[in-house]
C-alpha positions in Angstrom: 0.0 0.0 0.0 1.1 3.6 -0.7 -0.1 6.8 0.9 -3.6 7.3 -0.6 -7.0 9.0 -0.1 -9.9 7.0 -1.5 -13.2 8.7 -1.9 -16.4 6.6 -2.1 -20.1 7.1 -2.6 -23.0 4.9 -1.6 -25.2 4.8 -4.8 -28.7 6.2 -4.6 -28.1 7.9 -1.3 -26.8 11.2 0.1 -23.8 9.4 1.8 -20.2 10.0 0.8 -17.0 9.1 2.5 -13.2 8.9 2.4 -10.6 6.4 3.5 -7.0 7.5 4.2 -3.9 5.5 4.5 -0.5 6.9 5.5 2.8 5.1 5.8 5.7 6.7 3.9 4.6 10.3 4.8 4.2 9.3 8.4 7.6 7.7 8.6 9.2 10.8 7.0 7.6 13.1 9.6 8.4 10.9 12.6 12.1 10.6 11.4 12.5 14.4 11.7 12.3 14.4 15.5 12.3 11.8 18.3 8.8 11.4 19.7 7.4 9.3 22.5 5.2 6.4 21.2 1.9 8.1 22.3 2.9 11.3 20.6 3.6 9.4 17.4 0.2 7.9 17.6 -1.4 11.3 18.2 0.4 12.8 15.2 -0.6 9.9 13.0 -4.3 10.4 13.9 -4.1 14.1 13.4 -2.5 13.6 10.0 -5.2 11.2 9.0 -7.9 13.6 10.2 -6.5 16.6 8.2 -6.3 14.5 5.1 -9.9 13.4 5.6 -11.2 16.9 6.3 -9.2 18.5 3.5 -11.1 16.2 1.1 -14.4 17.8 2.2 -13.3 21.3 1.1 -13.8 22.7 -2.4 -10.9 25.2 -2.2 -7.2 25.5 -3.1 -5.4 26.0 0.1 -4.7 24.0 3.3 -6.4 22.9 6.5 -4.7 22.3 9.8 -5.5 20.9 13.2 -3.7 22.4 16.1 -3.9 21.3 19.8 -3.0 23.8 22.4 -3.0 23.0 26.1 -1.4 23.3 29.5 0.4 20.2 30.7 3.2 18.0 29.3 1.9 18.3 25.7 2.5 21.9 24.8 1.1 21.8 21.3 0.7 19.6 18.3 -0.3 20.3 14.7 -1.0 18.6 11.4 -1.7 20.0 8.0 -2.9 18.9 4.6 -3.2 21.0 1.4 -5.2 20.6 -1.7 -2.3 18.8 -3.4 -2.4 16.1 -0.8 0.8 17.2 0.9 0.9 16.6 4.7 3.2 17.6 7.5 3.0 17.6 11.3 5.0 18.6 14.4 4.6 18.5 18.2 6.3 19.9 21.3 6.0 18.2 24.6 7.7 17.4 27.9 8.6 13.9 28.8 5.8 12.0 30.5 5.8 8.3 31.5 2.3 8.0 30.2 3.5 8.8 26.7 5.4 5.5 26.6 2.1 3.7 26.4 0.8 4.1 22.8 -2.8 3.1 22.4 -4.8 6.0 20.8 -5.1 9.7 21.1 -6.8 9.3 24.5 -3.4 8.4 26.0 -2.3 12.0 25.4 -5.6 13.9 25.7 -6.2 12.5 29.2 -3.0 14.3 30.4 -4.0 17.8 29.1 -5.2 20.8 31.1 -7.6 23.2 29.4 -7.0 21.7 25.9 -8.4 23.3 22.8 -8.4 22.1 19.2 -8.2 24.7 16.4 -9.4 23.9 12.9 -7.8 26.3 10.6 -8.9 26.6 6.9 -6.6 28.8 4.8 -7.6 29.2 1.2 -5.0 30.5 -1.2 -7.6 33.1 -2.2 -10.3 34.4 0.2 -10.9 34.7 3.9 -9.4 32.4 6.5 -11.6 30.5 8.9 -10.9 29.1 12.4 -13.1 26.8 14.3 -12.6 26.0 18.0 -13.3 22.5 19.2 -13.3 21.5 22.9 -11.2 18.4 23.6 -13.7 16.9 26.0 -14.4 13.6 24.3 -12.5 10.3 24.7 -10.4 10.7 21.6 -9.7 12.9 18.7 -12.2 11.2 16.4 -15.1 11.8 18.8 -14.1 15.5 19.2 -14.2 16.0 15.5 -17.5 14.2 15.2 -19.0 16.5 17.9 -17.8 19.5 15.9 -19.5 18.3 12.7 -22.7 17.4 14.5 -23.0 20.6 16.4 -21.2 23.3 14.5 -21.3 22.2 10.8 -24.6 20.3 11.4 -23.5 17.6 8.9 -24.0 14.1 10.4 -20.5 12.6 10.3 -18.8 9.6 11.6 -15.0 9.4 11.8 -12.7 6.6 12.8 -8.9 7.2 13.3 -6.1 4.8 14.1 -2.4 5.0 14.2 0.6 2.9 15.1 4.3 3.9 15.0 4.4 2.6 11.4 1.1 3.4 9.7 -2.0 5.6 10.2 -5.4 5.5 8.7 -8.8 7.1 8.9 -12.3 6.7 7.6 -15.0 9.4 7.3 -18.6 9.1 6.2 -21.1 12.0 5.9 -24.8 12.3 5.4 -25.0 15.3 3.0 -27.9 17.7 2.9 -30.3 17.2 -0.1 -31.8 19.9 -2.2 -35.6 20.1 -2.9 -35.3 18.0 -6.1 -33.2 15.3 -4.3 -35.7 15.2 -1.4 -38.4 14.0 -3.9 -36.4 11.0 -4.8 -36.8 7.7 -2.9 -34.1 7.1 -0.4 -33.5 4.2 2.0 -34.3 6.0 5.3 -32.5 3.4 7.3 -29.2 3.7 5.4 -27.6 6.2 7.7 -28.3 4.3 11.0 -27.1 1.2 9.2 -23.9 2.7 7.9 -23.1 4.2 11.3 -23.5 0.9 13.0 -21.3 -0.8 10.4 -18.6 1.9 10.6 -18.3 1.4 14.4 -17.3 -2.2 13.8 -14.0 -1.2 12.2 -11.0 -2.2 14.2 -7.9 -0.1 14.6 -5.6 -2.7 13.0 -7.9 -3.1 10.1 -7.8 0.6 9.4 -4.0 0.8 9.5 -3.1 -2.5 7.9 -5.8 -3.1 5.1 -6.1 -1.2 1.9 -9.1 1.0 1.2 -11.0 -1.4 -1.0 -10.7 -4.2 1.5 -11.9 -2.0 4.3 -14.9 -0.8 2.3 -15.7 -4.4 1.2 -15.6 -5.6 4.8 -17.8 -2.8 6.0 -20.3 -2.1 3.2 -20.3 -5.2 1.0 -24.1 -5.2 0.9 -24.2 -1.7 -0.3 -23.5 -0.4 -3.8 -20.2 1.4 -3.4 -18.8 3.6 -6.1 -15.0 4.4 -6.1 -13.5 7.2 -8.1 -9.7 7.2 -8.7 -7.7 7.4 -5.5 -5.6 10.4 -4.7 -2.0 10.3 -3.8 -0.8 11.7 -0.4 2.8 12.6 0.4 4.9 14.5 2.8 5.4 18.2 1.8 6.8 21.2 3.5 6.0 24.8 2.7 9.2 26.3 4.0 11.4 28.4 1.7 14.2 31.0 1.9 11.6 33.6 0.9 9.4 32.8 3.9 12.5 33.0 6.2 13.4 36.3 4.6 9.9 37.6 5.3 10.3 36.5 8.9 13.5 38.6 9.2 11.7 41.6 7.7 8.9 41.2 10.3 11.3 41.4 13.3 12.9 44.5 11.9 16.4 45.8 10.9 17.5 46.6 14.5 16.7 43.0 15.7 18.5 41.6 12.6 21.6 43.7 13.3 21.6 42.5 17.0 21.3 38.9 15.8 24.2 39.3 13.4 26.4 40.4 16.3 26.1 36.9 17.9 25.3 34.8 14.8 26.8 35.6 11.5 25.6 34.3 9.2 22.1 33.9 10.5 20.8 30.4 10.2 17.1 29.4 10.3 16.1 25.7 10.6 12.7 24.4 9.5 11.4 22.1 12.3 9.1 20.3 9.9 11.8 19.1 7.4 15.1 20.1 9.0 16.1 22.2 6.0 18.6 25.0 7.0 18.5 28.4 5.5 21.5 30.7 5.8 21.6 34.5 5.4 25.0 36.3 5.3 25.1 39.8 6.8 25.0 41.3 3.3 21.9 39.2 2.4 20.1 39.9 5.7 20.7 43.7 5.7 19.9 43.8 2.0 16.4 42.9 2.9 16.0 46.4 4.3 18.1 48.1 1.6 20.8 48.6 4.3 24.5 48.0 4.2 27.2 46.8 6.6 28.3 49.6 8.9 
């Protein structure tokens, strides 16, 4: 299996869904920094969730999930853009509980006043931020509560991750227009699909390919599968972005930095790429010269 996102439709019904599988991208991300097992699992679930949620958006841009809290986990974030590029990062203090990797509840149970931010950033248009309380047993349940209460789209999400692979499944009952409401629809289909989805085991989600998962769950339904989409690790860092960061802190701060660090080096925590600015380059950003 490779890193894929497989959309599916239940024919003659307003139900659509996605299955996500991540392996190479997850391993690339986890190789950038040493994480405790439970943090690895949390990042895997967050990556799967962002890939699932990104598929529901009709925009060019990116969506990110960010957890902020007090406690041993300081923050964690995962991101997916419309090209299927994913990345993730976390910062935390050592905690013996983090050596027990089960699911995201292992980490969430240690947090104080945790909040989950859903950030939608289109390339063109206004940004949106949703705030989700992390008061459910795991990440999937928190996201389902957000969709049910805020987005008001009945949604079921299953997430799973190990230290090697991560996966996710999402199904939604989409609203129907007036013409669609006139069509005959199996009124029991949503309760039935919810029940079937809840039977999915964590190891099935991480170890089986999308078609096998969908067959095991919905083999009595008429499932339509468009072409799968490729997912991959991708970082948005660049020397231009670093230059903009230097411009934002101002010329005086750059001169002070050059007194202790010349050239200035800036490391991307997502991909470990290092960007270097000589004194001439750094001051040139302000049209200034060495003095």
